C-alpha positions in Angstrom: 0.0 0.0 0.0 1.2 3.5 -0.7 0.0 7.0 0.0 0.1 9.9 -2.4 1.2 13.5 -1.5 -2.2 14.6 -0.5 -2.7 12.0 2.2 -3.8 9.0 0.3 -2.3 5.7 1.2 1.4 5.6 1.4 3.3 2.7 2.9 4.3 4.0 6.3 7.0 1.6 7.0 8.9 3.0 10.0 8.0 0.9 13.1 7.9 2.7 16.3 9.7 1.4 19.5 7.3 0.8 22.4 6.8 -0.3 25.9 4.5 -3.1 24.9 5.0 -6.6 23.6 4.0 -5.8 20.0 6.3 -2.9 19.7 9.2 -4.7 21.5 9.2 -7.2 18.7 10.3 -4.5 16.2 12.0 -2.0 18.5 15.5 -3.0 17.4 14.7 -2.4 13.7 13.6 1.2 14.7 16.7 2.0 16.5 19.0 1.0 13.6 16.8 1.9 10.6 14.1 4.4 11.3 12.2 3.6 8.1 11.8 4.0 4.6 8.6 5.4 3.3 7.4 4.8 -0.2 8.2 7.7 -2.6 5.6 10.0 -3.6 4.3 10.7 -7.1 6.9 13.5 -7.3 9.7 10.9 -6.5 8.5 8.0 -8.5 11.9 6.3 -8.5 14.3 5.7 -5.6 16.3 8.8 -4.8 20.1 8.4 -4.7 21.5 11.4 -3.0 25.0 12.2 -4.3 26.0 14.9 -1.7 25.0 16.9 1.3 26.5 20.1 2.6 27.7 19.6 6.1 27.4 22.8 8.1 28.1 23.5 11.7 25.0 25.8 12.1 22.5 27.8 10.1 24.2 31.2 10.2 25.5 30.9 6.6 22.0 30.0 5.3 20.4 33.0 7.0 22.0 35.2 4.5 19.9 33.8 1.6 17.0 32.0 3.1 14.2 34.3 4.2 11.5 31.8 5.1 12.1 29.0 7.6 9.8 26.2 8.2 10.8 24.7 11.6 9.9 21.4 13.0 9.4 21.2 16.8 10.4 17.9 18.3 14.1 17.1 17.8 14.8 20.6 16.4 13.5 23.2 18.9 13.1 21.0 21.9 13.5 17.4 23.1 9.8 16.9 23.8 10.2 18.5 27.3 12.8 21.0 27.3 14.2 23.5 24.7 17.7 23.0 23.2 19.5 26.2 24.3 21.3 26.5 21.0 17.8 26.3 19.2 16.5 29.1 21.3 19.5 31.3 20.4 19.2 30.3 16.7 15.4 31.2 16.5 16.2 34.5 18.1 19.0 35.4 15.7 17.0 34.3 12.7 14.1 36.6 13.8 16.6 39.4 14.3 18.0 38.9 10.9 14.5 39.6 9.4 13.8 36.1 8.5 10.1 34.9 8.8 9.8 31.7 11.0 6.9 29.3 10.7 6.5 26.1 12.9 5.3 23.2 10.8 4.7 20.3 13.0 3.3 16.8 13.0 1.4 17.5 16.3 -1.9 16.1 17.1 -3.0 19.4 18.7 -4.4 22.5 17.0 -2.0 25.3 16.0 -3.2 27.8 18.6 -1.6 25.8 21.4 1.8 25.6 19.8 3.3 28.9 20.7 1.7 28.9 24.1 3.7 25.8 24.9 6.9 27.0 23.3 7.0 30.4 25.3 7.8 28.7 28.8 10.6 26.9 27.1 12.3 30.3 26.2 10.9 30.9 22.7 9.3 34.4 22.2 6.0 33.9 20.3 6.8 37.2 18.6 9.8 35.5 16.7 7.2 33.3 14.7 5.0 34.5 11.8 2.7 31.5 11.9 2.1 27.8 12.9 0.6 25.0 11.0 0.1 21.6 12.7 -1.3 18.3 11.4 -3.7 18.4 14.2 -5.0 21.7 12.9 -5.3 20.5 9.4 -7.2 17.4 10.7 -9.6 19.6 12.6 -10.3 21.8 9.7 -10.9 19.0 7.3 -13.3 17.2 9.7 -15.1 20.4 10.5 -15.7 21.2 6.9 -16.3 17.8 5.5 -19.1 17.9 2.9 -18.5 21.6 2.3 -17.0 21.7 -1.2 -16.5 25.4 -0.9 -14.3 25.0 2.2 -12.5 22.0 0.9 -11.5 23.4 -2.6 -8.0 23.8 -3.0 -6.8 22.4 0.3 -5.9 18.9 -0.6 -3.0 19.4 -2.8 -4.8 17.5 -5.5 -4.1 17.5 -9.2 -4.9 20.5 -11.3 -7.4 18.6 -13.6 -10.1 18.8 -11.1 -10.8 15.0 -11.0 -8.9 14.4 -7.8 -10.5 17.5 -6.2 -13.9 16.0 -6.7 -12.7 12.7 -5.3 -11.3 14.3 -2.3 -14.5 16.1 -1.6 -16.5 13.0 -2.0 -14.3 11.2 0.4 -14.7 13.7 3.2 -18.4 14.2 2.5 -19.0 10.5 2.7 -16.8 9.9 5.8 -19.8 9.5 8.2 -19.8 10.6 11.9 -19.1 7.4 13.9 -15.4 7.0 14.7 -13.2 4.9 16.8 -10.7 7.3 18.2 -7.2 6.7 19.3 -6.1 9.4 21.7 -3.8 10.5 24.5 -4.3 10.1 28.2 -1.3 11.2 30.3 -0.3 13.6 27.5 -3.9 15.1 27.7 -6.9 14.0 25.5 -7.7 15.6 22.2 -11.1 17.4 22.3 -13.6 16.6 19.5 -16.5 18.9 20.4 -17.8 20.9 17.6 -16.9 18.3 14.9 -20.3 16.6 14.8 -18.7 13.2 15.7 -19.9 10.3 17.6 -17.1 8.1 19.1 -17.6 4.4 19.4 -15.5 1.7 20.9 -16.3 -1.2 18.6 -14.8 -1.2 15.0 -17.9 -2.9 13.8 -20.0 0.3 14.7 -17.5 2.7 13.2 -17.7 4.6 9.9 -14.0 5.5 10.1 -10.9 5.5 12.5 -9.2 8.6 13.7 -5.8 8.6 15.5 -4.5 11.6 17.6 -2.5 9.5 20.0 -1.3 6.1 21.0 -2.2 5.9 24.7 -6.0 5.4 25.0 -9.2 4.6 23.1 -11.7 7.3 23.6 -15.0 6.4 25.2 -18.3 6.3 23.4 -20.4 9.5 23.1 -21.3 12.6 21.3 -19.6 15.1 23.8 -16.1 15.2 25.2 -17.5 14.9 28.7 -19.3 11.6 27.8 -16.1 10.4 26.0 -13.9 11.1 29.0 -16.1 8.9 31.2 -15.5 5.9 29.0 -11.9 6.5 27.8 -9.6 3.5 28.5 -5.8 3.5 28.5 -4.9 0.9 25.7 -1.7 -0.9 24.8 -0.3 -0.9 21.4 -0.9 -4.6 21.3 -4.8 -4.0 21.9 -4.8 -1.2 19.4 -3.4 -3.4 16.7 -6.1 -5.9 17.4 -8.7 -3.2 16.8 -7.0 -2.2 13.6 -7.2 -5.7 12.4 -11.0 -5.8 13.0 -11.4 -2.4 11.2 -9.2 -3.6 8.3 -11.6 -6.4 7.6 -14.1 -3.7 6.7 -11.5 -1.5 5.0 -12.5 1.5 7.1 -11.0 4.8 6.3 -8.3 5.8 8.7 -7.5 9.6 9.4 -4.1 10.0 11.0 -3.7 13.4 12.7 0.0 12.8 13.5 2.0 10.8 10.9 5.1 10.7 12.9 6.0 7.1 13.8 8.3 8.1 16.7 9.3 11.3 18.4 11.8 12.5 21.0 10.6 12.4 24.6 13.3 13.9 26.7 14.9 11.4 29.1 12.4 8.8 28.0 14.0 8.5 24.6 12.0 7.8 21.6 8.2 7.4 21.9 5.5 5.9 19.6 3.3 8.2 17.7 0.1 7.6 15.6 2.2 6.9 12.5 2.9 3.6 14.0 -0.6 2.7 13.8 -0.9 4.0 10.2 2.0 1.8 9.3 0.4 -1.3 10.6 -3.0 -0.5 9.2 -1.5 0.2 5.7 -0.2 -3.4 5.6 -3.6 -4.8 6.7 -6.2 -3.0 4.4 -6.7 -3.9 0.7 -8.5 -0.6 -0.4 -6.5 2.3 -2.0 -6.9 5.5 -0.1 -7.9 4.0 3.2 -5.2 5.9 5.1 -5.0 9.7 5.1 -1.9 11.1 6.6 -2.7 14.8 7.6 0.9 16.1 8.0 4.5 15.7 6.9 5.6 14.4 4.4 2.3 15.0 2.6 1.6 18.0 0.6 -1.6 18.9 2.5 0.4 20.6 5.2 2.9 22.1 3.0 0.4 23.7 0.8 -1.1 25.3 4.0 2.1 26.7 5.3 3.4 27.9 1.9 0.1 29.7 1.2 0.5 31.3 4.7 4.0 32.4 3.9 3.0 34.0 0.5 5.4 31.6 -1.4 4.8 30.7 -5.0 6.1 30.8 -8.6 4.0 33.6 -9.8 5.0 37.3 -9.8 2.4 38.3 -7.3 3.8 36.1 -4.5 6.1 37.5 -2.0 8.6 34.7 -1.8 9.8 32.1 -4.3 10.5 28.5 -3.2 14.2 29.3 -3.5 13.8 31.6 -0.5 12.4 28.8 1.7 14.1 26.1 3.7 12.6 23.4 5.9 14.4 22.2 9.0 13.6 18.7 10.6 15.2 15.6 12.2 13.1 13.1 10.3 14.3 11.9 6.8 11.0 10.2 6.2 8.8 13.2 7.2 10.7 16.5 7.1 13.3 16.0 4.4 11.1 13.8 2.0 8.2 16.3 2.6 10.5 19.3 1.7 11.6 17.5 -1.5 8.0 16.9 -2.5 7.2 20.5 -1.7 10.2 21.9 -3.8 12.0 23.6 -1.1 15.5 23.1 0.4 16.0 21.1 3.6 18.2 21.1 6.6 18.5 17.8 8.2 19.1 17.8 12.0 21.1 14.6 12.6 20.9 14.5 16.4 17.2 13.8 16.5 15.3 10.5 15.9 18.1 9.2 13.5 21.0 9.9 15.9 21.7 6.2 16.8 21.3 5.1 13.2 24.0 7.7 12.3 26.4 6.6 15.0 25.7 9.4 17.2 25.0 7.1 20.2 21.5 7.9 21.1 18.8 10.8 20.9 20.2 13.3 23.4 18.2 15.3 25.9 18.4 19.1 25.9 20.6 19.0 29.0 23.1 16.8 27.0 23.0 18.9 24.0 23.4 22.2 25.7 24.5 24.9 23.2 25.5 22.2 20.7 29.2 22.9 20.6 30.0 19.4 22.1 27.9 17.5 19.6 30.2 16.1 16.8 28.7 15.7 13.3 28.1 12.1 12.0 30.0 10.7 9.0 28.7 12.1 5.8 28.5 8.7 4.2 26.1 7.5 7.0 23.8 10.5 6.3 23.8 9.7 2.5 23.1 6.0 3.2 20.3 6.8 5.4 18.8 9.4 3.0 18.9 6.8 0.2 17.1 4.3 2.4 14.4 6.9 2.9 14.2 8.0 -0.6 15.0 11.6 0.1 17.7 14.2 -0.5 18.7 16.6 2.3 20.4 19.7 1.0 22.3 20.5 4.3 23.0 18.7 7.5 23.6 20.0 11.0 24.5 18.0 14.2 21.8 20.0 16.0 19.9 23.2 15.4 22.2 26.0 16.3 23.3 29.4 14.8 
């Protein structure tokens, strides 16, 4: 199974590590090879990167790149604490006149992002905007069936045929969903989306994943749902996916990341893990919708926000834009598809794979001066494995 750039089914093949039996069986493969995703239509054949510019920090790029698309986890912070060097780099970029946008595979809506970054040391005034996969998911669910709202937001082909198909998908989605969510990290609210959550796949119209800790309770309000929410292991979630796959139910994935950094806890499983499993189970094309990186749906949103395009009336050209992230599968491949340069942050989720021991916490990284770069050959090997081409590579995100 595969997913096209607008969120249609792509083989999400990176398997997350986990604290459960099911994930433990594949944890070693994650640590050594954080996955390969099927290339998008824009990358029909396997990419063979020939070179990557190794840079100690982003100072040199700040002279030419005026729009910065910044990932959060593994770039700005370790999931808990900001990297001190990243705070300094963001400040210096803002002072240089660059426009900073957060583009994140976060299950949560955009409005909460800067509010959470501020206590870490990031001034919200440094950022010109935020787009999260959770925000895109919320908007698409809220406007499903409304062709006026949906037009132009899917990154679909220009001939109009795929636009119609996309509208029909959302309009016919239904309202009953089995919802995978968070518990200790805080549940995702669904009020206002005209959804009814169910706990039995046989009663669901579709699946929705914001988290990997719990199955939401049945109900039509968040209050009702909270009363029946149950912490659920990845093993049990996989069994629910099997039952749903027997009916080829659509699966909306609000956070396509397979793993993320979690401070001292190391790598943590994300909803992309469930997407990977489900893509291997279903037989219907288009069953899995990834609502964030690497798919064009989120890049189209943020590039429109920045005023970037190829026409004379746009403020910036794609050459003015650079995307920064620590995931080859999501950040770098997504930037490749979107036609913008990328900076690969080596010390994030791929750190161990690149021979940089393990993913380091913010305390260990410090200002970044003590983090040695990995071997360029390892970066190129990993990039080829993930069918992508990073333009630049830094050990960690620093000035």
